[in-house]
N, C-alpha and C positions, 0 to 999 in steps of 0.2 A: 551479835544480833539477838535482840529480845522480842518476845511477843507482847505487844502492847495490850493493856487492858482496855476493852471496849468502852466507849463513853457514847451515850446517847445514839446507839446505833440505828434506831428507827428513823431518826432525822436524817441519816445518811442514806440508807437503802430506799426510803421513799423520796426520791429526788424531786418529785413535783410538789412536795409539801414541807420543804425545810422552813424552819420557823425563824428566818432572819428578821430583825427589827430594823427597818430602814428609815425610821423617822428622823434621825439626826444626820444621815448621809444620804447623799444623792449620787446617782450614776448618770453621767451624760450620754449613756448608751442604751437607754431603755428599749429603743426601737431596733436595735442591731440585730435582733432574732429575725427580721424580715429581710435582711439584707441577702442579696443573691449569694449563694455559695456558703451560707452560714449553716454550720451543723445544727442539729436538733437540740443540742445541750441547752442553748439559751432558752428555748421554748419549754423545756422541762424544769428550769431552774430560775426561781426569782431571786435576784442577788442585790443587796443594797449599795454596792459600789465600794471603791477602795480609798476615796479621797474625801476628806472633810471640805465641804462647801461653804464659803463665806456669803456675806450678803443676805437678801438682796441689796443692790445698790441703785440709787437713782441715776438715770441716764446721764444727767448733767455731771454728777460726781465721776462717772467712769470717763466721760469725755474729757473733763479737766485733768484727770489722773494721767491718760494716755496722750495727752497733748493734741486733741482732736477738737473740732468745732461742730455744734449742732447747726443745721441749716433751717432756714425759713421758719423760725419761731415754733419749732417743734417743742412738745411738752418735755422739759427737762426733768420733771418730777416723776415720770413714768419709771417703775421699778424693773430692773432687769435681774432675773435670778438664775441665769445659766447662759451658756454659749453653745452654739451648734453650727454645723456647716449650712450652707445656703439651703440645701435641699431637705434638711431636717429641723430646721428652726421653727419655733412656734411663737405665739403672740407675746411671751415674756422673755424672749431670748435675743441676745446680740449675735450678729454674724458678721462676715466681711467678704468683700469682693475685691481681689487684687488685679483682675484683668478684665476687659470687655469680652473676652471669649467666653465668659460665664454669665453673659447678659440673660440667657434663656433661663438659667437656674435663679438669677436674681429676680426676674419678672414674676416668678411663680412662688418665691419664698414668702413664708408667713411670719417672718422675723419681725420683732418690734422695731428693731434699728439695725442698720448696716454701716460698718466702717468702709469708706471708699474714698477714692481720690475726687478732688473737686471736679476735674474735667469729666468724670463719669457720673456724677451725682444725678444727672437726668435719668439714668437708668433705674434708680431706686423707685419701687412702686409707691403711690401715694399712701398706702396704709402703713409704710415703714418710714421711720426717721433716718435721714441721710445724715451720717456723722463723718465729717470730711477730714482727710489727713494726707499728707504726702506719702505716707508709709503704712498702708492699711494693715499688711501682715505683721509689721512691727508693733502697731497700735493693738491688734488683736492679741499678740503675745502678752503684752503688759496686762490687757483686760483678763486673760486667763489666770495670770498670776494674782490679780485681785481677788478673783472668785475661788481659786484653788491655790491658797499660799503655801501649802505643804508639798505641792506636786513636784517641785524641783529636787527635793531631798526627802522623799517619802520614806517612812520607816517600814522596812520590810517585815518586822515582826510586830510592829504597832505597840511595842510593850518593852520597857527596860528589864534587863536581866535582874533577878532578885538576888539577894544576898547569898542564897544557897546554891546559886548557879543552875537552877532548874532550866531545862532547855524545851520542855513541852509545856505551853501555856495552859493553865487550868480551864480556860474556856475552849480549847480546841477539842474537836470531836473525832475520836479515833474509832474506826469501825472494827468490827469482829474480825479476828485473824490478821490484823495488820502487824507487820513486823518492822521495827525501827532499828536501823544499825547504830554503832557508836557515834556520838557527837551530833545526832540528827537534831535540828532545830524546827519546831512547829510553832508557829506564831498564833496570835490571838484570833479566836473565832475561825481558825482554819478547819476545813472538813476533810477527812481522809476515808474513802470508802473501803468496804470490807475486802479482805484478802489482798490488799495492796503491800508491796514490799518497798521499803525506803532504805537505801543503802547508806553506808557511813558517810558522815559529813555533809549530808544534803540539808538544804534549808527550804522549808515551806513556809511562805510568807503570810501575813495578815489577811484573813478572809479568803485565802485560796480555797478553792474546791477541787478535789481530785476524786474521780469515779472509782468504782470497785475494780479490783483485779488489775491494777495498773503497777508499774515498776518505775521507780525514781532512782537512778543510779548514783554512784558515789560522787560527791561534790557538786551535785546539781543544785541550781537555785531556781526557785519558782515563786514569782510575786505577781500580783495584779492579774491573776489568770484563772480561768475555769477549765478543767480538764475532764473529758468524758471517760468512759469505761475503757480498760484495757489499754490505756496509753502507756508507752514506754519512752522514757527519757534516759539516754545513755550518759556516761560519765562526763561531767564538766559542762553539760548543756545548760544554757541560760535561757529562761522564758520569763518575760514580763518586765524587762528593764526598760528605761524610757528610750524613745526613738530618737534618732539623730536629726532634730529639727532646729533650724536657726533662722532668725529674721536678719538677713545680711545687709550691711550698709557701710558706707565709707568710714563711719565712726566705730565700726566694730560689729561683731555678730552677737545678736541678743538671743539667748537660749529660749526656746519655746516650751513652755510646760507641757508635758504629755500626760493627759488624764484619761486616756482610753484604757482598754484592757487587751488581753489575749483569750480567745475562745478557741479551744481545740476539742474536735469531735471524737467519737470512738475509734478505737483501733489504729490510732496514730502512732508512728514511731519516729523519733528524733534522734539523730546520731551524736556521737561524742563531740563535745566543743561547738556545736551549732547554737546559734542564737536567734531568738524570735522576740523582736521588740514590741512593746505594747503601742496601741494607737494613740494618735494625737487627740481627737475628740471621738472618733469612732473606733471600732475594734479591729485588731489583727485577727484574722480567722484562717484556721487550718481545717478542712473538711474530713469528714469520716474516711478512714482507710488510707490516708496519705502517708508515703514513706519518705523520709528525709535523711540523707546520708550525714556523714561527718563533716564538720567544717563548712557548714551552709549558713548564710546570713539572709534572715527574713526581716525586713524593714517595716516601719510602722504603717498601719492601714492596709497592708497587703491582705488580699482575700485569695485563699487557695482552695480550689473545689475538692471534690471527693477523689480518693484513689490516684492521686498524682505520685509521681516518682521524680525526686530532685536529687541529683548525684552530687558527689563532694565538691567542695570549692566553688559552688555556684552561688549567685546572689541575686535577690529580687529587690528592686528598690521601691521606695514609698508608694503606696497607693495603686500599685499594679495589682491586676486581677487575673488569676488563672481559672480556666473552668475545670471540668472533670477529666480525669485520665490523661492530663497533661504530663509529658516526660521532658526533663531538662538534663541534657548530658553534663558531664564533668566540666568545670570551668566555664559554664554558660552564664549569661546574665540577662536581666530584663530591666529596662529602665523604668522610671517612675510614670505612673498613670497609664501604662500601656495594658491593653486587654488581650489575653491569649485564649483562643476558642477551645471548646471540648475536643480532647483527642489530638491536640497538636504535639508535634514532636520537635524539640529544639536540640540541635546537635551539640556535641561537645565543643566547647570554646566558641560557640556562636553567642552573639550579642544583639538582643531584639530591641529595636528603637521605635517601631510602628506596631500598630495592632495586627494580631495574627488570626486568620479564619480558622474555624473548626477544621480539624483533620490535616491542616497544613504540615509540611515537612520543611524546616528551616535550617539553614546552615551559614557560616561565614560570619564576617563582621564588616559592615552592618548585616544582620541576618537577611536573607532572601530566600526564595524557594530553592529547595535542595538541589534540584536538576540544574537550575541556573548557576547555583554556587559551583556545582561539580564541573560544568562546562567551563566556567571562568578558570578554575584551577587547572584543568586540562590544558586550556589555551595558554595560560601563562608557562606551563611546563614546556609546551611545544616551542614557544618563543624563546625561552631560555636555552633550549637544546640547539635550536637553530642559529642562535646568536653566539654560541660557544666557539672561540678559536680552535680551528683544526676539525670542525664537526662536518665540513663539507667533504 
């Protein structure tokens, strides 16, 4: 273990005034600091993003490339410079709608254009261009690949190793009192706050930000992520790798580029060999004070509130949202897009498939109110006992 020489310490300790130059890079997540459950880190830190963005492209070029068709003589020369979800898209953005259940969000979207099935094209507001395709999700994945061509195989360090084998990029900013173990890699423009300890073999990726007094354990990898103060990542944890997203079809499954980030608040602890995937278009967020055990999977776009407890071998599927002070017992799970209210308790081995009210106690598979589940278990035991040969 060595004590690293500080570089540009003022730029790290003054987290609200970090001098990133974002002119050549764009983040699709600029508004994510306002997302419910988001820690305050994003509001303190202006970050230029992790991905090189291509374009802008004319709408007709995008439509032709993804195999879609512009409806009703819309202006195909209109330029598209980014992609966003329905509820975050602006007047220069492309979005998509895969189901009529999102009709409300579609009606309110400010997007320039929307990829959508022909039978649903009447739902697109007049201010937006309807771009029709049989497979909106797949077409949108192809469009993401156009604007973010490096996202499928992004370079964690964003710099090739030099001939002398230096592992700390000269543009990385290392705070006062930081210690770096043997074999630590720190990528280009990464920032490590004062007093942080990085153990042997850890990898800190391109433009990653780590707040002061944090601990990065042996063999940990951190990419596409912003970490607050006093964060602990234990041995083998993985933060910021791409989420498990595919546009499935009979012809095969198309990988969807993941161009979001991971934003982790202050005083968060993540156990050994746990994984936190970066978001698709928006961020994966872990709120202040949350504690995550070993061998936990956090999927893309998940939002976890403050001071939650998630016990070993649990999993949270994509775009699920947990409020503050939620507890998940061991081996529990939450399916995609489910919302769990503040203070809810999910018993060990329970699996949640519907929204959970604040303060609820849930057990079983599928999860239901704890008392109901306990009565069912007791009833089954009585039935088994009464039906046993020789029990009369």
